[in-house]
Backbone bond lengths (Angstrom), bond angles and torsions (degrees), N, CA, C in turn:
res aa  C-N    CA-C-N  psi(-1)  N-CA   C-N-CA  omega(-1)  CA-C   N-CA-C  phi
1 M - - - 1.464 - - 1.604 109.45 -
2 T 1.277 123.38 122.38 1.401 123.36 179.74 1.546 110.31 -101.98
3 M 1.402 111.60 173.23 1.465 115.47 -179.73 1.582 105.12 -120.64
4 K 1.336 113.68 144.34 1.427 118.00 -176.53 1.516 107.68 -142.22
5 D 1.433 118.44 144.17 1.429 123.32 178.77 1.523 108.38 -86.97
6 D 1.379 113.18 147.18 1.413 118.82 178.34 1.526 108.96 -148.61
7 D 1.347 117.24 95.51 1.449 123.39 -175.77 1.508 116.36 -86.77
8 S 1.356 113.66 -14.71 1.484 118.43 -178.57 1.594 109.54 -85.63
9 D 1.373 110.57 162.59 1.442 115.62 177.89 1.562 111.87 -64.44
10 L 1.279 117.42 153.01 1.480 119.53 175.80 1.435 111.94 -55.40
11 E 1.394 119.30 134.77 1.443 121.84 173.01 1.457 109.63 -71.57
12 Q 1.315 115.17 166.27 1.524 121.17 179.14 1.603 99.62 -82.69
13 E 1.334 113.48 103.86 1.441 116.97 -176.51 1.465 112.49 -61.19
14 S 1.310 120.24 -34.78 1.478 120.95 -175.76 1.466 108.24 -60.55
15 S 1.284 124.23 -34.04 1.431 125.46 -178.76 1.516 111.97 -71.79
16 V 1.467 115.10 -30.86 1.432 115.19 174.77 1.452 110.54 -74.39
17 V 1.318 119.37 -35.80 1.450 119.76 178.40 1.504 111.61 -63.00
18 A 1.350 117.23 -31.02 1.412 120.48 -178.95 1.556 115.22 -56.91
19 H 1.307 112.40 -27.02 1.515 119.52 -179.78 1.516 113.20 -90.57
20 F 1.329 117.31 0.01 1.483 121.55 178.15 1.523 105.00 -73.73
21 P 1.377 117.15 150.65 1.394 123.36 179.73 1.647 108.49 -67.52
22 D 1.290 114.83 140.59 1.467 120.84 -179.27 1.420 117.17 -71.87
23 N 1.301 119.39 -44.79 1.500 122.50 -170.60 1.517 108.67 -116.09
24 E 1.275 113.98 55.66 1.550 118.40 -177.41 1.511 109.72 -147.73
25 S 1.270 119.24 124.99 1.476 125.80 174.54 1.532 105.66 -68.36
26 L 1.390 116.01 123.38 1.456 119.69 -177.96 1.511 109.48 -109.16
27 E 1.331 110.12 121.59 1.445 119.72 179.92 1.509 113.10 -89.46
28 I 1.314 117.32 138.44 1.547 122.19 178.39 1.495 104.34 -77.05
29 T 1.359 110.55 124.46 1.507 116.36 -178.64 1.563 110.26 -103.53
30 S 1.343 116.73 -18.14 1.432 119.49 179.01 1.530 111.24 -160.16
31 V 1.276 119.75 146.90 1.379 128.78 172.42 1.571 112.66 -128.05
32 E 1.358 113.44 112.03 1.411 121.71 -170.20 1.574 112.40 -116.93
33 K 1.332 115.95 119.10 1.481 120.08 179.23 1.495 109.08 -72.53
34 L 1.348 118.97 127.21 1.435 121.66 177.01 1.540 112.70 -86.20
35 R 1.287 113.76 137.70 1.503 115.15 174.91 1.495 110.93 -71.81
36 R 1.247 114.78 -32.28 1.486 121.56 177.64 1.504 109.72 -146.19
37 P 1.340 116.11 131.69 1.403 132.81 -0.09 1.541 110.55 -70.90
38 K 1.333 119.41 150.15 1.348 126.89 -178.87 1.494 110.96 -61.92
39 G 1.384 116.72 135.63 1.441 121.96 177.11 1.489 116.33 82.04
40 R 1.326 116.69 16.46 1.528 116.82 -177.88 1.485 109.66 -121.76
41 Y 1.321 113.71 153.61 1.457 121.51 179.89 1.469 113.37 -125.61
42 L 1.297 117.24 148.32 1.441 122.64 177.99 1.580 106.89 -98.72
43 I 1.235 118.45 114.78 1.415 120.11 -177.20 1.544 109.85 -107.76
44 S 1.373 114.68 120.83 1.517 119.56 -173.27 1.516 108.91 -108.59
45 F 1.328 111.38 140.87 1.485 122.72 175.43 1.548 106.39 -123.17
46 G 1.291 114.63 71.47 1.472 119.28 -172.13 1.545 110.03 63.51
47 P 1.296 118.30 -120.40 1.478 118.92 -178.06 1.564 116.93 -78.33
48 Y 1.359 112.33 -2.59 1.468 121.17 179.32 1.510 111.87 -101.96
49 S 1.273 118.85 151.63 1.463 119.92 177.04 1.494 113.23 -158.33
50 V 1.313 116.12 154.27 1.484 122.38 178.60 1.587 104.75 -142.42
51 S 1.335 115.54 156.65 1.487 117.89 174.64 1.522 104.59 -114.55
52 V 1.311 117.38 137.84 1.503 120.52 -177.58 1.607 110.40 -142.42
53 H 1.241 116.14 157.08 1.468 116.07 -177.96 1.479 111.76 -75.28
54 E 1.403 118.02 150.58 1.426 121.90 -175.56 1.478 113.89 -54.94
55 D 1.385 120.48 -33.99 1.425 118.49 179.72 1.533 111.64 -68.37
56 V 1.312 119.71 -28.39 1.443 123.67 172.68 1.512 112.89 -68.82
57 V 1.317 115.11 -40.97 1.472 122.55 178.14 1.558 107.66 -59.12
58 V 1.231 114.32 -42.93 1.620 115.34 -178.98 1.516 108.79 -73.66
59 K 1.322 118.03 -46.09 1.506 121.70 -175.76 1.573 109.48 -56.77
60 Y 1.285 115.59 -45.55 1.484 120.05 -175.29 1.575 114.61 -97.62
61 R 1.309 114.15 6.21 1.473 118.77 173.85 1.585 109.47 57.54
62 M 1.267 115.85 51.31 1.465 120.83 -176.35 1.504 107.73 -85.88
63 M 1.250 117.50 74.50 1.486 126.25 178.30 1.534 111.74 -106.86
64 K 1.252 113.62 158.06 1.501 120.47 177.66 1.493 110.62 -58.94
65 G 1.313 117.17 126.67 1.376 123.67 178.31 1.528 114.39 102.36
66 N 1.347 119.22 -20.16 1.444 121.61 172.70 1.469 110.95 -76.90
67 S 1.296 113.88 152.48 1.521 122.01 -173.37 1.591 109.45 -120.57
68 F 1.313 110.73 151.60 1.459 118.53 -178.11 1.582 109.26 -144.40
69 W 1.328 113.12 151.72 1.490 116.01 175.13 1.564 106.52 -95.94
70 K 1.224 112.89 164.84 1.493 120.51 -176.49 1.598 108.87 -57.14
71 Q 1.325 116.08 -45.63 1.434 119.53 -175.88 1.545 107.69 -64.92
72 E 1.246 122.78 -35.67 1.433 124.83 176.40 1.504 109.62 -67.85
73 L 1.235 119.06 -39.30 1.493 122.16 176.23 1.559 113.97 -63.78
74 E 1.312 113.65 -36.17 1.455 122.26 178.05 1.599 108.62 -61.61
75 D 1.297 111.99 -47.15 1.490 118.63 175.59 1.479 112.98 -64.63
76 I 1.280 117.96 -40.88 1.457 120.93 174.66 1.573 113.28 -63.22
77 I 1.332 116.05 -39.97 1.485 118.91 179.65 1.582 108.18 -65.69
78 L 1.309 116.64 -37.88 1.450 121.00 -178.85 1.559 107.14 -67.22
79 A 1.335 117.97 -42.17 1.442 118.43 176.20 1.578 112.28 -65.70
80 D 1.252 113.60 -31.33 1.503 117.73 178.66 1.487 112.73 -69.57
81 E 1.351 114.82 -38.01 1.590 122.17 -178.39 1.575 101.02 -67.70
82 K 1.323 124.22 -38.75 1.413 120.23 -177.01 1.546 110.72 -75.25
83 Q 1.340 116.88 -30.76 1.470 119.87 172.38 1.440 116.11 -67.84
84 Q 1.411 115.03 -36.27 1.414 118.94 171.98 1.446 116.16 -60.86
85 A 1.387 117.43 -43.97 1.454 125.37 174.60 1.473 109.77 -57.18
86 Y 1.301 118.91 -43.77 1.471 124.48 -174.79 1.528 107.52 -68.92
87 V 1.338 117.55 -42.29 1.481 119.21 178.38 1.471 112.16 -65.46
88 H 1.353 117.55 -44.12 1.461 120.73 175.66 1.494 111.52 -54.70
89 G 1.326 115.21 -45.41 1.445 120.94 -176.25 1.543 108.94 -63.42
90 L 1.337 117.14 -46.88 1.444 122.38 179.10 1.591 106.89 -57.24
91 S 1.302 120.85 -45.97 1.479 124.21 177.10 1.462 113.12 -56.97
92 Y 1.347 114.97 -45.01 1.458 117.54 -178.67 1.549 111.26 -68.53
93 L 1.287 117.87 -28.96 1.445 120.28 177.77 1.521 112.31 -80.48
94 G 1.339 115.08 -9.99 1.426 118.05 177.24 1.555 114.72 -64.08
95 H 1.309 114.39 -27.17 1.436 117.54 -176.90 1.548 112.00 -81.75
96 K 1.391 115.85 -43.20 1.479 117.10 175.62 1.464 103.39 -169.55
97 P 1.360 117.47 168.03 1.496 121.08 179.16 1.565 110.32 -62.62
98 R 1.333 108.10 150.97 1.531 114.79 -176.84 1.540 106.16 -138.06
99 T 1.303 116.02 161.04 1.404 124.46 177.66 1.548 109.97 -89.57
100 R 1.267 117.14 163.88 1.448 122.00 179.00 1.546 108.14 -56.89
101 K 1.290 122.23 -45.99 1.435 125.49 -178.79 1.594 109.91 -65.26
102 E 1.260 118.33 -37.45 1.441 122.55 -179.62 1.612 111.49 -64.67
103 I 1.345 111.38 -38.07 1.495 117.14 -179.87 1.540 106.24 -72.65
104 A 1.325 118.96 -46.51 1.486 122.19 178.45 1.451 114.12 -57.58
105 D 1.295 115.28 -44.59 1.531 120.78 -179.90 1.549 107.81 -62.08
106 R 1.302 116.98 -44.27 1.476 122.88 -177.88 1.591 109.91 -58.24
107 L 1.318 111.61 -47.29 1.463 118.46 -178.53 1.538 112.87 -68.74
108 R 1.298 113.64 -33.28 1.539 118.73 178.26 1.528 107.44 -69.48
109 D 1.301 117.56 -33.40 1.483 120.13 -177.72 1.566 106.76 -67.57
110 K 1.310 115.03 -30.12 1.410 118.45 -178.64 1.500 114.50 -84.93
111 G 1.401 115.63 5.23 1.411 122.68 172.99 1.534 113.73 87.96
112 M 1.296 118.37 14.60 1.465 123.35 174.80 1.541 112.90 -65.40
113 E 1.296 118.37 147.70 1.398 123.70 178.19 1.590 108.17 -80.65
114 A 1.353 112.44 152.76 1.528 114.68 -176.84 1.471 116.35 -57.21
115 N 1.381 117.26 -40.50 1.487 118.76 -178.09 1.597 108.57 -68.05
116 T 1.295 114.12 -39.56 1.458 119.27 178.92 1.485 111.46 -59.66
117 I 1.328 115.12 -44.41 1.437 119.55 -179.34 1.529 112.24 -64.58
118 E 1.385 116.36 -40.45 1.396 119.54 -177.58 1.552 113.06 -67.41
119 V 1.349 116.73 -32.88 1.427 121.90 176.21 1.563 111.08 -67.09
120 A 1.391 113.80 -43.97 1.486 119.22 179.54 1.502 111.85 -62.10
121 V 1.402 114.94 -46.47 1.440 117.21 -175.96 1.479 111.04 -68.79
122 Q 1.340 118.72 -38.14 1.468 122.20 174.41 1.491 112.51 -61.05
123 R 1.309 118.59 -36.24 1.435 120.58 179.68 1.552 108.63 -69.58
124 L 1.308 115.87 -41.74 1.556 117.04 176.68 1.467 110.24 -62.64
125 E 1.342 120.02 -39.10 1.406 122.29 179.08 1.485 112.87 -64.01
126 N 1.412 114.11 -43.00 1.550 117.91 178.52 1.462 107.91 -62.57
127 E 1.244 124.80 -30.74 1.485 125.88 -173.34 1.496 109.08 -90.45
128 G 1.352 116.77 1.40 1.487 121.44 177.46 1.465 114.21 74.39
129 L 1.339 119.57 22.49 1.431 121.64 -179.25 1.541 110.70 -96.13
130 V 1.234 117.04 -16.58 1.450 126.49 178.30 1.541 107.21 -125.69
131 N 1.297 119.43 118.92 1.465 119.35 -177.71 1.569 106.53 -150.98
132 D 1.290 116.44 101.15 1.455 117.75 -170.91 1.617 108.21 -72.40
133 E 1.206 119.91 -25.37 1.478 124.09 -179.54 1.540 108.66 -65.80
134 I 1.330 115.25 -50.33 1.422 122.60 -179.15 1.533 110.16 -67.01
135 Y 1.381 113.70 -43.93 1.432 120.20 -178.80 1.529 108.66 -57.40
136 A 1.337 120.26 -50.12 1.451 125.30 -174.31 1.556 109.60 -60.36
137 K 1.299 114.47 -39.47 1.444 118.62 -176.46 1.628 110.93 -70.89
138 Q 1.349 113.56 -40.48 1.402 115.96 178.15 1.535 112.68 -71.82
139 W 1.295 117.39 -35.65 1.429 125.25 179.06 1.570 110.00 -64.09
140 A 1.337 115.25 -48.24 1.518 121.41 -177.81 1.528 108.50 -59.96
141 E 1.364 116.79 -47.67 1.424 118.84 -174.77 1.548 110.77 -66.96
142 Q 1.338 116.73 -39.63 1.415 121.41 -172.95 1.556 108.74 -73.14
143 R 1.316 118.68 -39.84 1.402 125.18 177.76 1.474 115.10 -64.21
144 I 1.354 115.38 -44.15 1.423 122.78 -174.98 1.554 109.46 -76.39
145 T 1.298 116.15 -49.74 1.485 119.76 -172.73 1.544 114.49 -81.80
146 N 1.324 113.96 -32.87 1.495 118.33 -179.34 1.501 114.34 -97.25
147 Q 1.351 114.95 -44.51 1.458 119.88 -174.71 1.564 109.43 -90.39
148 R 1.250 118.56 -8.43 1.468 123.99 179.60 1.527 113.40 60.14
149 K 1.326 115.60 49.40 1.392 124.12 178.70 1.482 110.82 -102.62
150 G 1.326 120.15 145.44 1.473 120.60 177.56 1.541 108.36 -79.34
151 K 1.377 114.94 170.33 1.478 120.95 179.41 1.493 110.66 -64.29
152 A 1.310 119.33 -36.49 1.477 119.76 -177.25 1.581 111.48 -64.05
153 W 1.271 112.57 -39.66 1.514 120.96 176.90 1.562 106.12 -59.77
154 V 1.339 117.38 -55.81 1.422 124.35 -175.13 1.528 112.34 -62.72
155 R 1.321 116.49 -34.21 1.505 122.03 177.56 1.563 106.91 -62.19
156 Q 1.365 117.29 -49.69 1.437 122.79 -179.24 1.563 111.03 -61.06
157 E 1.266 120.34 -42.48 1.408 128.58 178.17 1.543 109.24 -55.85
158 L 1.389 116.02 -53.62 1.404 120.12 -179.18 1.467 114.48 -66.35
159 Q 1.381 118.68 -32.89 1.465 121.35 177.18 1.598 107.42 -63.35
160 Q 1.343 115.10 -42.70 1.513 119.31 -178.92 1.463 108.99 -63.85
161 K 1.300 120.07 -29.39 1.456 122.45 177.17 1.522 114.72 -82.64
162 G 1.334 118.28 -0.31 1.426 124.58 172.52 1.536 114.68 87.76
163 V 1.316 117.61 8.31 1.418 121.52 179.18 1.520 111.00 -66.02
164 D 1.341 116.89 136.72 1.472 124.21 -178.64 1.626 106.37 -58.61
165 K 1.344 114.31 144.60 1.414 118.56 -177.27 1.561 113.05 -62.11
166 V 1.333 113.13 -36.37 1.448 116.14 -179.78 1.546 113.94 -61.95
167 L 1.407 113.13 -42.64 1.431 121.38 174.67 1.513 115.01 -62.12
168 I 1.322 116.07 -36.96 1.413 119.98 176.35 1.539 110.21 -67.38
169 T 1.257 119.47 -45.18 1.507 122.09 177.95 1.528 109.81 -58.72
170 E 1.303 115.21 -42.28 1.504 120.10 -178.25 1.483 108.49 -68.38
171 A 1.274 119.15 -41.52 1.502 118.78 177.65 1.449 115.86 -67.13
172 L 1.332 117.48 -39.92 1.502 119.11 175.10 1.564 114.54 -67.27
173 A 1.352 114.05 -29.32 1.467 118.73 177.26 1.565 111.79 -64.34
174 E 1.348 114.60 -28.63 1.505 116.06 -179.38 1.429 113.35 -76.84
175 V 1.367 116.89 -8.37 1.518 119.28 174.90 1.539 103.54 -99.24
176 S 1.376 114.73 117.09 1.476 119.57 -175.82 1.505 111.59 -71.20
177 P 1.388 115.40 155.27 1.446 119.68 174.88 1.550 111.81 -57.92
178 E 1.298 118.86 -26.91 1.486 121.79 179.36 1.530 107.22 -72.66
179 Q 1.342 118.00 -40.34 1.458 115.89 176.62 1.527 115.18 -65.07
180 E 1.271 113.74 -37.38 1.491 118.31 -179.69 1.564 108.46 -71.32
181 F 1.309 117.39 -39.47 1.455 121.55 175.20 1.517 113.28 -63.82
182 D 1.234 121.03 -37.77 1.464 123.36 179.09 1.589 107.39 -68.70
183 S 1.242 120.67 -37.66 1.442 121.04 178.06 1.517 110.64 -72.03
184 A 1.337 120.83 -38.30 1.396 123.25 175.93 1.548 110.02 -64.93
185 L 1.331 117.28 -41.13 1.415 119.00 179.33 1.504 116.60 -63.49
186 V 1.441 116.63 -39.45 1.379 119.95 174.76 1.532 117.00 -57.03
187 I 1.318 114.71 -46.42 1.509 119.02 -178.60 1.556 105.87 -80.26
188 G 1.268 117.94 -33.50 1.510 118.59 -177.79 1.467 109.27 -66.58
189 R 1.332 121.12 -44.08 1.406 124.26 175.68 1.511 113.81 -54.37
190 K 1.338 109.72 -44.31 1.535 115.65 -177.09 1.548 109.38 -63.05
191 K 1.298 113.73 -46.64 1.552 119.81 178.21 1.480 109.61 -60.35
192 W 1.374 114.34 -50.84 1.483 117.80 178.40 1.505 115.98 -46.43
193 N 1.348 113.30 -51.39 1.396 123.33 -176.63 1.621 112.63 -62.48
194 Q 1.348 113.49 -25.76 1.476 117.44 -175.80 1.567 110.75 -83.79
195 I 1.304 115.29 -17.50 1.417 117.24 -176.18 1.548 111.48 -94.10
196 K 1.358 111.43 129.36 1.440 117.59 179.40 1.537 110.55 -103.52
197 G 1.292 117.95 153.84 1.444 119.12 178.38 1.511 112.47 121.76
198 E 1.338 114.10 -158.67 1.467 123.16 -174.58 1.561 110.02 -71.33
199 I 1.309 116.48 153.57 1.413 124.64 178.12 1.546 112.48 -54.30
200 L 1.261 112.00 -41.75 1.568 116.50 -178.84 1.525 110.50 -65.76
201 D 1.301 119.33 -33.10 1.426 123.76 177.90 1.476 110.75 -70.50
202 K 1.365 116.11 -36.19 1.469 122.19 -178.44 1.516 107.94 -71.85
203 K 1.303 118.81 -38.40 1.478 124.82 177.51 1.501 109.14 -67.16
204 R 1.292 120.45 -45.29 1.413 120.68 -174.20 1.466 112.23 -72.19
205 K 1.323 122.40 -40.70 1.501 124.61 178.87 1.503 110.81 -71.68
206 T 1.377 117.70 -42.70 1.475 119.19 179.92 1.497 109.35 -65.21
207 G 1.343 117.04 -43.87 1.477 117.84 179.62 1.440 114.74 -61.88
208 A 1.375 115.66 -41.92 1.494 120.14 179.40 1.552 110.92 -63.91
209 Y 1.296 115.68 -36.28 1.420 120.98 179.99 1.541 110.66 -66.58
210 L 1.291 117.14 -46.24 1.552 120.88 174.98 1.498 110.31 -60.20
211 M 1.275 118.96 -44.37 1.421 119.78 -175.68 1.562 109.25 -65.78
212 R 1.255 117.61 -36.64 1.497 119.64 179.49 1.537 108.23 -65.90
213 R 1.287 120.33 -23.58 1.543 122.25 -179.66 1.529 110.04 -93.10
214 G 1.306 119.98 10.68 1.396 125.10 172.67 1.495 117.11 88.16
215 F 1.321 122.13 18.43 1.454 123.15 175.99 1.542 108.12 -85.89
216 S 1.270 116.49 145.68 1.461 122.83 -175.03 1.525 105.96 -76.68
217 G 1.393 116.54 166.90 1.417 124.66 -177.44 1.586 108.74 -61.50
218 D 1.449 114.27 -43.19 1.388 114.27 -176.35 1.525 110.45 -68.65
219 Q 1.322 122.93 -33.74 1.396 122.00 177.97 1.509 113.99 -68.28
220 V 1.331 116.43 -34.40 1.410 123.30 178.89 1.547 108.94 -68.65
221 R 1.315 116.28 -44.70 1.496 121.21 176.91 1.550 106.86 -55.06
222 N 1.371 116.47 -53.05 1.455 118.61 179.22 1.520 113.58 -52.60
223 V 1.260 112.44 -44.97 1.530 113.49 -176.71 1.531 112.39 -66.91
224 I 1.305 112.02 -42.88 1.538 115.72 178.03 1.515 111.71 -58.30
225 N 1.359 114.99 -43.47 1.427 119.28 179.32 1.504 112.47 -63.36
226 R 1.336 119.71 -38.45 1.426 122.64 173.49 1.469 113.07 -63.21
227 L 1.273 115.22 -40.22 1.535 116.58 -178.22 1.540 111.34 -71.52
228 I 1.338 114.97 -26.59 1.471 117.87 179.96 1.493 105.15 -72.90
229 Q 1.292 118.41 -41.89 1.447 124.65 179.99 1.588 110.50 -61.20
230 E 1.318 112.43 -42.74 1.463 117.50 179.31 1.483 114.66 -66.16
231 D 1.380 117.56 -26.41 1.404 121.46 172.22 1.496 118.06 -90.98
232 N 1.412 112.03 7.78 1.514 118.60 177.86 1.497 112.93 55.21
233 L 1.378 114.22 38.50 1.438 120.09 176.09 1.513 110.40 -82.95
234 P 1.279 118.33 164.27 1.515 124.47 -178.16 1.520 105.51 -58.01
235 E 1.306 118.00 144.45 1.454 122.88 174.62 1.466 116.90 -62.41
236 D 1.348 117.43 -27.00 1.417 120.69 -177.48 1.516 111.20 -73.26
237 E 1.349 116.08 -8.21 1.483 118.92 171.43 1.500 115.58 -73.52
238 E 1.370 114.39 -18.61 1.408 117.52 -177.69 1.519 113.49 -70.74
239 E 1.352 112.97 147.14 1.518 120.35 176.74 1.508 117.48 45.53
240 S 1.368 111.33 40.07 1.452 114.52 179.64 1.573 110.08 -107.96
241 Y 1.330 113.53 11.94 1.449 118.27 179.63 1.580 108.97 -133.07
242 S 1.268 117.84 132.38 1.439 120.91 -179.13 1.540 111.97 -88.27
243 F 1.340 114.61 135.69 1.443 121.21 -177.35 1.537 108.56 -122.08
244 D 1.286 121.31 18.47 1.429 123.05 178.78 1.426 113.31 -82.75
């Protein structure tokens, strides 16, 4: 078994197989390990060749001297395309958790077919490597408690990531109003103390800042009222500004 360099993108194997003879048993004449892309082999049948992933080589026993018909090779190429999609998905997940849509978008950008993408994503889900429900819950808690974002902000982020609306609602429900209020109060207090001038100006600017970060009008009013109390300002200053 020899080793060969391949700096170019993978060819569309199916188009190569289309030129293989239909009614002839094709014997493997060489198996060459490619330096790039990693984990792939060039399988030659005399003047014809295809590249496949090492897992496919092992599964179909693609060793020198073994023979295959064109129809068998077409099935192998299809299996290889699915394996490629799965491997790309695994690699993408290696950096951080992803949603189903993020994986699918990534594979689509790499030119994968829709059916191949669906098979790969489903496999990743079956193996527990992609789980939008868990992802949404972890994302919501982290963004609200650590990044100090409001639920409206987090809802929009998860929608953009393709998470189902029901899963988003369930994830946000697991973050209590008290947790969200505590986060709003931390950043609201910091903003409040940075603003100089009249109380109305502090309320307006702090409220607008919190609203931009996705906190609801009720949460913003509660935070402003708490900040007014902390500054020992007159009670009639409370709830005199609308944040809806």
